C-alpha positions as CSV (number, residue, x, y, z in Angstrom):
1,M,-53.3,1.7,45.7
2,G,-52.0,-1.7,47.0
3,N,-54.1,-3.9,44.7
4,T,-51.1,-5.5,43.0
5,F,-48.8,-8.2,44.3
6,G,-45.4,-9.2,42.9
7,K,-42.6,-7.8,40.8
8,I,-42.3,-9.9,37.6
9,L,-45.3,-12.1,38.3
10,R,-47.9,-9.5,39.1
11,L,-51.4,-10.2,40.4
12,T,-53.9,-7.3,40.4
13,T,-57.2,-8.1,42.1
14,F,-60.6,-6.5,42.1
15,G,-64.1,-6.9,43.5
16,E,-66.1,-6.8,46.8
17,S,-67.8,-9.4,48.9
18,H,-71.3,-8.4,47.7
19,G,-70.4,-7.0,44.3
20,T,-71.0,-8.6,40.9
21,A,-67.8,-10.6,40.8
22,I,-64.3,-11.2,42.2
23,G,-61.5,-11.2,39.7
24,G,-57.9,-10.5,38.8
25,I,-55.3,-10.2,36.1
26,L,-52.1,-12.2,36.4
27,D,-49.3,-10.6,34.3
28,G,-45.8,-11.8,33.7
29,Y,-46.8,-15.5,33.7
30,P,-44.6,-17.7,31.6
31,A,-45.8,-18.9,28.2
32,G,-46.3,-22.5,27.3
33,I,-47.5,-23.7,30.7
34,E,-50.3,-26.3,30.4
35,I,-53.3,-24.8,32.2
36,D,-55.3,-27.5,34.0
37,M,-58.7,-25.9,34.7
38,N,-59.8,-28.9,36.9
39,F,-56.7,-28.3,39.1
40,I,-57.4,-24.5,39.3
41,Q,-61.1,-25.1,40.2
42,N,-60.1,-27.6,42.9
43,E,-57.8,-25.1,44.5
44,V,-60.5,-22.5,44.6
45,D,-63.0,-25.1,45.9
46,R,-60.6,-25.7,48.9
47,R,-61.3,-22.2,50.1
48,R,-65.0,-22.1,49.0
49,P,-67.6,-21.2,51.6
50,G,-70.2,-23.8,52.8
51,Q,-67.8,-26.8,52.4
52,S,-68.3,-28.1,56.0
53,V,-70.2,-27.6,59.3
54,I,-67.3,-25.6,60.7
55,T,-67.3,-22.9,58.0
56,T,-69.6,-20.2,56.8
57,S,-72.9,-21.5,55.3
58,R,-72.7,-19.0,52.4
59,N,-73.4,-21.1,49.3
60,E,-71.2,-20.1,46.3
61,A,-70.1,-22.3,43.4
62,D,-67.1,-20.1,42.9
63,K,-66.8,-21.1,39.2
64,V,-63.6,-19.8,37.7
65,E,-63.8,-18.2,34.3
66,I,-60.5,-17.6,32.4
67,I,-61.1,-14.8,29.9
68,S,-57.7,-14.1,28.5
69,G,-54.1,-15.3,28.3
70,V,-54.8,-19.0,27.6
71,F,-55.0,-20.6,24.1
72,E,-55.5,-24.3,23.3
73,G,-54.9,-25.2,26.9
74,K,-51.6,-23.3,27.3
75,S,-50.5,-19.9,28.6
76,T,-49.6,-17.5,25.9
77,G,-47.4,-15.1,27.9
78,C,-50.1,-12.5,27.8
79,P,-52.0,-11.3,30.9
80,I,-54.3,-14.0,32.3
81,G,-57.7,-12.4,33.2
82,F,-60.2,-14.3,35.3
83,I,-63.5,-13.7,37.2
84,V,-65.5,-15.6,39.8
85,R,-69.1,-14.3,39.9
86,N,-70.9,-13.7,43.2
87,A,-74.3,-15.4,43.4
88,N,-75.4,-15.9,47.0
89,Q,-75.2,-12.5,48.6
90,K,-77.6,-11.7,51.5
91,S,-76.8,-8.0,51.8
92,E,-79.8,-7.4,54.1
93,D,-78.0,-9.3,56.8
94,Y,-75.7,-6.3,57.1
95,D,-78.2,-3.5,57.3
96,N,-77.8,-3.1,61.0
97,M,-74.0,-2.5,60.4
98,R,-74.4,0.3,58.0
99,T,-73.3,3.0,60.5
100,L,-71.8,0.8,63.2
101,F,-68.2,-0.2,63.6
102,R,-67.6,-3.8,64.3
103,P,-64.9,-4.3,67.0
104,S,-61.5,-5.3,65.6
105,H,-62.8,-5.2,62.0
106,A,-61.8,-2.9,59.1
107,D,-64.9,-0.8,59.3
108,Y,-63.5,2.1,61.3
109,T,-60.2,2.3,59.5
110,Y,-61.8,2.1,56.0
111,F,-64.3,4.8,56.8
112,S,-61.7,7.0,58.4
113,K,-59.3,6.6,55.4
114,Y,-61.8,6.9,52.5
115,G,-64.9,8.6,54.0
116,I,-67.1,5.8,52.6
117,R,-67.3,2.1,53.0
118,D,-69.2,-0.9,51.7
119,H,-70.8,-2.4,54.8
120,R,-72.1,-5.4,53.0
121,G,-69.9,-8.3,54.1
122,G,-67.0,-6.0,54.7
123,G,-66.8,-5.0,51.0
124,R,-63.2,-5.0,49.9
125,S,-61.9,-6.0,53.3
126,S,-63.8,-9.3,53.1
127,A,-61.8,-12.5,53.0
128,R,-63.9,-13.4,49.9
129,I,-61.4,-11.2,48.0
130,T,-58.8,-14.0,48.5
131,I,-60.5,-16.0,45.7
132,S,-58.2,-14.1,43.3
133,R,-55.2,-15.1,45.3
134,C,-56.2,-18.8,45.0
135,V,-56.6,-18.6,41.3
136,G,-53.2,-16.9,40.9
137,G,-51.7,-19.4,43.3
138,A,-53.1,-22.3,41.4
139,L,-51.5,-21.0,38.2
140,A,-48.2,-20.5,40.0
141,K,-48.3,-24.1,41.3
142,L,-48.8,-25.4,37.7
143,A,-45.5,-23.5,36.8
144,L,-43.6,-24.6,39.9
145,K,-44.6,-28.2,39.2
146,Q,-42.4,-28.2,36.1
147,L,-39.5,-27.1,38.4
148,G,-40.1,-29.9,40.9
149,I,-41.2,-27.5,43.7
150,T,-44.2,-28.2,45.9
151,V,-46.0,-26.0,48.4
152,N,-48.1,-27.6,51.2
153,A,-49.8,-25.9,54.2
154,Y,-51.8,-27.4,57.0
155,T,-53.6,-26.3,60.2
156,S,-51.1,-26.8,63.0
157,Q,-53.0,-25.2,65.9
158,V,-56.5,-24.2,66.8
159,G,-56.9,-22.3,70.1
160,N,-54.8,-24.3,72.7
161,I,-54.9,-27.5,70.6
162,T,-51.5,-27.8,68.8
163,L,-49.6,-30.5,67.0
164,D,-46.8,-32.0,69.1
165,N,-44.2,-32.5,66.3
166,D,-42.7,-30.5,63.4
167,Y,-43.8,-31.1,59.8
168,T,-41.2,-33.8,59.2
169,K,-43.1,-36.2,61.4
170,Y,-46.4,-35.9,59.5
171,D,-47.7,-37.3,56.2
172,L,-48.8,-34.0,54.6
173,S,-50.8,-35.9,52.0
174,K,-53.3,-36.5,54.8
175,T,-54.0,-32.8,55.2
176,E,-57.2,-33.0,53.1
177,S,-58.5,-36.1,54.9
178,N,-60.5,-34.0,57.4
179,I,-62.4,-30.7,57.4
180,V,-60.0,-28.8,59.5
181,R,-57.1,-29.6,57.2
182,C,-54.7,-31.1,59.8
183,P,-52.5,-34.1,59.0
184,D,-53.0,-35.6,62.5
185,N,-56.5,-37.1,62.5
186,E,-56.6,-37.4,66.3
187,K,-55.7,-33.7,66.8
188,A,-58.0,-32.8,64.0
189,E,-61.0,-34.3,65.8
190,Q,-60.1,-32.2,68.9
191,M,-59.8,-29.1,66.8
192,I,-63.2,-29.7,65.1
193,R,-64.9,-30.2,68.5
194,L,-63.4,-26.9,69.8
195,I,-64.5,-25.0,66.7
196,T,-68.0,-26.5,66.9
197,E,-68.3,-25.4,70.6
198,V,-67.1,-21.9,69.7
199,K,-69.6,-21.7,66.9
200,K,-72.4,-22.7,69.2
201,D,-71.4,-19.8,71.5
202,G,-71.6,-17.3,68.6
203,D,-67.8,-16.8,69.1
204,T,-64.7,-17.3,67.1
205,I,-61.2,-18.9,67.6
206,G,-57.7,-18.4,66.1
207,G,-54.7,-20.6,65.5
208,T,-51.8,-21.2,63.3
209,I,-51.0,-22.6,59.8
210,T,-47.7,-24.2,58.9
211,C,-46.4,-24.0,55.3
212,V,-43.7,-26.2,53.8
213,I,-42.0,-25.5,50.4
214,K,-39.9,-28.4,49.0
215,G,-37.6,-28.5,46.0
216,C,-36.3,-24.9,46.0
217,P,-32.7,-24.6,44.9
218,V,-30.0,-22.4,46.5
219,G,-30.2,-18.8,45.4
220,L,-33.7,-17.5,45.6
221,G,-34.0,-14.1,47.2
222,D,-31.7,-11.0,47.5
223,P,-29.6,-10.0,50.5
224,E,-31.1,-6.6,51.3
225,F,-34.7,-5.5,51.0
226,D,-35.9,-8.4,48.8
227,K,-34.9,-11.1,51.2
228,L,-36.9,-14.3,50.4
229,N,-38.1,-14.4,54.0
230,A,-39.1,-10.7,53.8
231,T,-41.2,-11.1,50.7
232,L,-42.8,-14.3,52.0
233,G,-43.5,-12.5,55.2
234,A,-45.1,-9.6,53.4
235,A,-47.2,-12.0,51.3
236,M,-48.5,-13.8,54.4
237,L,-49.1,-10.6,56.4
238,S,-51.3,-9.4,53.6
239,I,-53.8,-12.2,54.3
240,N,-56.8,-11.3,56.3
241,A,-56.5,-12.0,60.1
242,V,-52.8,-12.8,60.0
243,K,-50.9,-11.3,62.9
244,G,-47.5,-12.9,62.9
245,I,-45.0,-15.2,61.1
246,E,-42.0,-17.1,62.1
247,F,-39.4,-19.1,60.0
248,G,-37.7,-22.3,61.0
249,G,-37.0,-22.3,64.8
250,G,-38.7,-18.9,65.0
251,F,-39.2,-17.1,68.3
252,E,-38.1,-20.2,70.2
253,M,-34.5,-19.7,69.0
254,S,-34.4,-16.3,70.9
255,T,-34.0,-18.3,74.2
256,H,-31.1,-20.4,72.9
257,R,-27.4,-20.0,72.4
258,G,-25.9,-19.9,68.9
259,S,-24.1,-23.1,69.5
260,E,-27.5,-24.8,70.1
261,V,-29.3,-23.6,67.0
262,N,-26.7,-23.0,64.3
263,D,-27.2,-25.1,61.2
264,I,-23.9,-26.9,60.7
265,F,-22.7,-27.5,57.1
266,I,-21.6,-31.0,56.1
267,N,-20.5,-32.8,52.9
268,N,-23.2,-35.2,51.9
269,K,-22.0,-37.3,49.0
270,G,-20.3,-34.3,47.4
271,Q,-23.2,-31.9,48.1
272,I,-23.2,-29.2,50.8
273,T,-26.1,-29.6,53.2
274,T,-26.9,-28.9,56.8
275,V,-27.3,-31.2,59.8
276,T,-30.3,-29.2,61.1
277,N,-32.7,-26.7,59.5
278,N,-33.4,-24.2,62.2
279,S,-33.0,-21.4,59.6
280,G,-36.1,-22.7,57.8
281,G,-34.4,-23.0,54.5
282,I,-33.3,-19.3,54.2
283,Q,-30.0,-17.8,55.3
284,G,-29.0,-14.2,54.7
285,G,-32.4,-13.7,52.9
286,I,-31.5,-16.4,50.3
287,S,-32.7,-20.0,50.0
288,N,-30.1,-22.5,51.0
289,G,-31.5,-25.6,49.3
290,Q,-33.2,-27.0,52.4
291,D,-37.0,-27.1,52.9
292,I,-38.4,-23.7,53.5
293,Y,-40.9,-23.8,56.3
294,F,-42.7,-21.2,58.4
295,R,-45.7,-20.8,60.7
296,I,-48.4,-18.1,60.5
297,A,-50.6,-16.9,63.3
298,F,-54.3,-16.0,62.6
299,K,-56.3,-14.0,65.1
300,P,-60.0,-15.0,65.8
301,V,-62.4,-13.7,63.1
302,A,-63.6,-10.3,64.2
303,T,-67.3,-10.7,63.4
304,L,-69.1,-12.4,66.3
305,L,-72.7,-13.7,66.4
306,K,-73.1,-12.4,69.9
307,E,-73.7,-9.0,71.4
308,Q,-70.7,-6.6,71.7
309,P,-70.5,-2.9,72.7
310,T,-69.3,-0.5,70.0
311,V,-69.9,3.0,68.6
312,D,-71.5,4.4,65.4
313,Q,-70.2,6.9,62.9
314,N,-71.3,9.7,65.1
315,C,-69.4,8.3,68.1
316,K,-72.6,7.2,69.8
317,E,-72.1,4.2,72.0
318,T,-74.4,1.3,71.2
319,L,-74.7,-2.5,71.1
320,L,-74.1,-4.7,68.0
321,K,-75.2,-8.2,67.4
322,A,-74.0,-9.2,63.9
323,K,-76.1,-11.2,61.5
324,G,-75.1,-13.1,58.4
325,R,-73.0,-16.1,57.7
326,H,-69.5,-16.1,59.2
327,D,-66.6,-18.5,59.8
328,P,-66.1,-19.4,63.5
329,C,-62.5,-20.2,62.6
330,V,-60.6,-19.0,59.5
331,L,-57.9,-21.7,59.6
332,P,-59.5,-24.5,57.4
333,R,-60.2,-22.2,54.5
334,A,-57.0,-20.2,54.9
335,V,-54.8,-23.2,54.2
336,P,-55.1,-22.9,50.3
337,I,-54.7,-19.1,50.6
338,V,-51.3,-19.5,52.4
339,E,-50.2,-22.0,49.8
340,S,-51.2,-19.6,47.0
341,M,-49.3,-16.6,48.4
342,A,-46.2,-18.8,48.9
343,A,-46.4,-20.3,45.4
344,M,-46.7,-16.8,43.8
345,T,-43.8,-15.5,45.8
346,I,-41.5,-18.4,44.9
347,L,-42.4,-18.2,41.2
348,D,-41.8,-14.5,41.2
349,H,-38.3,-15.0,42.7
350,F,-37.6,-17.6,40.0
351,L,-38.6,-15.1,37.3
352,L,-36.5,-12.4,39.0
353,L,-33.4,-14.6,38.5
354,R,-33.9,-14.3,34.7
355,T,-31.6,-17.4,34.3
356,V,-34.2,-20.1,34.6
357,K,-36.3,-21.2,31.7
358,I,-39.5,-22.8,32.7
């Protein structure tokens, strides 16, 4: 039913936005990994609602409870079960949406597919479900740390405000220095101002997130249907509001000649490397040892706090003005979600090799 992600490392999630709890089971996780609960909680806190003036005001502690698979601070190799309890639902804010379909939201498609839907906060379609991904991603990061692999994402564009340079020109450790999670503080201030203006208008705005994976060796990924870029693409496109992804030089390369964008191989002190990295660290669907980097496009959040025309379940035309607490821009809270999906994908590919002991 599409609730499980991964092949060897498998995350199955459950829960709804206004249900009792969000949770998951992470199976296939290696034994003997030290489980740092402070790190896991911090990763979840990075996507927590109510963390700044440019995010939803829903107030949730999002306390992670590990209920299986960890003994004396280490993973046992058994399924790791976890839950995060919901505590600050305001379901009455959604009463006026019970029979109406919000434009560009999942309401109509869910109702058409299942004949029933949880209208409270979007139910299963809510971005709140991504809490489970952040827990799974935090656990994956702990394992990847032992392999010397890091995953860092940042906001690279909000509306028409975009970073002028590629990731190599920024100190990615500065990503957490501002509430929009952009490593360029000057651009971050512009982004924050734009989001604030959009929020005042009851509107929403989209943008892009760039993700960089460092330390991957040559050989991750398979050459046909399990290409590394294909599985990373599927992981990213499963995130709420994602509408596109490009690796390396991306769509821009379609306007160039091969002689302009080919990554030339050279001998660097006895090691094969490339002069450029327009491929984004993946060639033929397999990692080539260079940094893996890609950019993801997020559409504006579908729920607006301003009046829009729509129809109800009986096809009657009407007007809808949404209530409740919503993000004017999903980008700041989506950064840890992107990192989580990337980390789980990379760890899954390592486990698929069956030749690497963590």
